[in-house]
C-alpha positions as CSV (number, residue, x, y, z in Angstrom):
1,M,0.0,0.0,0.0
2,L,1.3,3.4,-0.9
3,K,1.3,6.4,1.5
4,R,-1.9,8.1,2.3
5,S,-3.2,10.6,-0.3
6,P,-2.6,14.3,0.6
7,S,-5.2,16.0,2.8
8,N,-7.5,18.5,1.2
9,G,-5.4,21.3,2.7
10,K,-2.2,19.9,1.2
11,L,-4.0,19.2,-2.1
12,N,-5.0,22.9,-2.4
13,S,-1.3,23.9,-2.0
14,L,0.0,21.6,-4.7
15,N,0.4,23.0,-8.2
16,R,-0.8,21.1,-11.3
17,R,2.5,19.4,-12.0
18,Q,2.7,18.1,-8.4
19,R,-0.9,16.9,-8.5
20,K,-0.2,15.0,-11.7
21,K,3.0,13.4,-10.3
22,L,1.2,12.3,-7.2
23,R,-1.9,11.2,-9.2
24,V,-4.3,13.2,-7.0
25,G,-7.1,15.8,-7.6
26,E,-8.0,15.9,-11.3
27,F,-5.3,13.2,-12.0
28,Q,-6.7,10.6,-9.5
29,E,-6.9,7.2,-11.1
30,L,-9.7,4.9,-10.1
31,V,-9.9,1.1,-10.4
32,F,-12.5,-1.5,-9.5
33,E,-12.4,-5.1,-8.3
34,I,-13.9,-8.0,-10.2
35,R,-15.0,-11.3,-8.8
36,I,-15.9,-14.2,-11.0
37,Q,-17.3,-17.6,-10.0
38,F,-17.1,-20.4,-12.6
39,G,-20.0,-22.9,-12.9
40,Q,-17.8,-25.9,-12.7
41,P,-14.1,-26.6,-12.3
42,M,-12.2,-26.0,-15.5
43,D,-9.3,-27.9,-16.9
44,D,-6.1,-26.0,-17.7
45,A,-6.9,-25.7,-21.4
46,T,-10.4,-24.3,-20.9
47,L,-9.1,-21.9,-18.3
48,D,-6.3,-20.7,-20.6
49,T,-8.9,-20.2,-23.4
50,F,-11.1,-18.2,-21.0
51,W,-8.1,-16.1,-19.9
52,D,-7.1,-15.4,-23.5
53,D,-10.6,-14.3,-24.4
54,F,-10.9,-12.2,-21.2
55,I,-7.6,-10.4,-21.8
56,D,-8.5,-9.7,-25.4
57,W,-11.8,-8.2,-24.4
58,V,-10.2,-6.1,-21.6
59,E,-7.5,-4.8,-23.9
60,S,-10.1,-4.0,-26.6
61,R,-11.5,-1.4,-24.1
62,H,-8.0,0.0,-23.4
63,L,-8.1,-1.4,-19.9
64,A,-5.7,-3.5,-17.9
65,V,-6.3,-6.4,-15.5
66,G,-4.3,-7.8,-12.6
67,A,-5.9,-11.0,-11.4
68,R,-5.5,-14.5,-10.0
69,S,-7.6,-17.5,-10.6
70,D,-8.0,-21.1,-9.8
71,L,-10.2,-23.7,-11.5
72,M,-13.4,-22.3,-9.8
73,K,-12.9,-18.5,-9.4
74,M,-11.1,-15.4,-10.4
75,D,-10.4,-12.2,-8.4
76,G,-8.8,-9.2,-9.8
77,V,-8.6,-5.4,-10.4
78,I,-9.5,-3.6,-13.6
79,S,-7.7,-0.3,-14.4
80,A,-7.2,1.9,-17.4
81,W,-4.3,1.2,-19.7
82,G,-1.9,4.0,-19.1
83,R,-3.2,7.1,-17.2
84,G,-6.9,7.6,-16.5
85,S,-9.7,5.5,-15.0
86,P,-12.2,3.0,-16.4
87,T,-15.7,4.3,-16.7
88,E,-19.0,3.1,-15.4
89,A,-19.8,2.0,-19.0
90,D,-16.6,-0.1,-19.0
91,R,-17.6,-1.8,-15.7
92,Q,-21.1,-2.5,-17.0
93,A,-19.9,-3.8,-20.4
94,L,-17.5,-6.2,-18.6
95,L,-20.3,-7.6,-16.4
96,D,-22.5,-7.9,-19.5
97,W,-19.7,-9.8,-21.4
98,L,-19.1,-12.1,-18.5
99,Q,-22.9,-13.0,-18.2
100,L,-22.7,-14.2,-21.9
101,R,-19.9,-16.6,-21.1
102,S,-21.1,-20.2,-20.4
103,E,-18.2,-20.8,-18.0
104,V,-19.3,-18.0,-15.6
105,A,-21.8,-18.8,-12.9
106,S,-21.7,-15.3,-11.4
107,A,-19.7,-12.1,-11.7
108,E,-19.7,-8.9,-9.7
109,A,-17.8,-5.7,-9.9
110,G,-16.8,-3.6,-6.9
111,D,-17.0,0.1,-6.4
112,F,-14.5,2.5,-7.9
113,V,-11.5,3.1,-5.5
114,D,-8.3,5.1,-5.7
115,G,-5.8,2.9,-7.6
116,W,-2.7,4.6,-6.0
117,Y,-3.7,5.2,-2.5
118,G,-5.8,2.2,-1.7
119,W,-9.1,1.1,-0.5
120,D,-8.8,2.7,3.0
121,A,-7.9,6.2,1.8
122,E,-10.6,8.9,1.8
């Protein structure tokens, strides 16, 4: 976990270059968690195919994923590729795409959180 984000008082004293470097204020980058439960255990080949399709879809939206999975579930974080944040439309489109997949029993996306300063930062 990175240091806490600057307080509002400190944020007001930072110039644009400093806010950009620290990724705060108008340069804040948000991410969201994704949790996927598969309907049945997958063999390695089926899981690899799912991963390839998933990564292709994520990259087509100019997003990035960091995740871990086993044969029954996948947990991860979705962020923008490069600077910026995914949108609510990206989050909903991902959930819609996952619902169309026969391997997926359930999928849920978490709230947007600060990608640099963590889930506990305000």
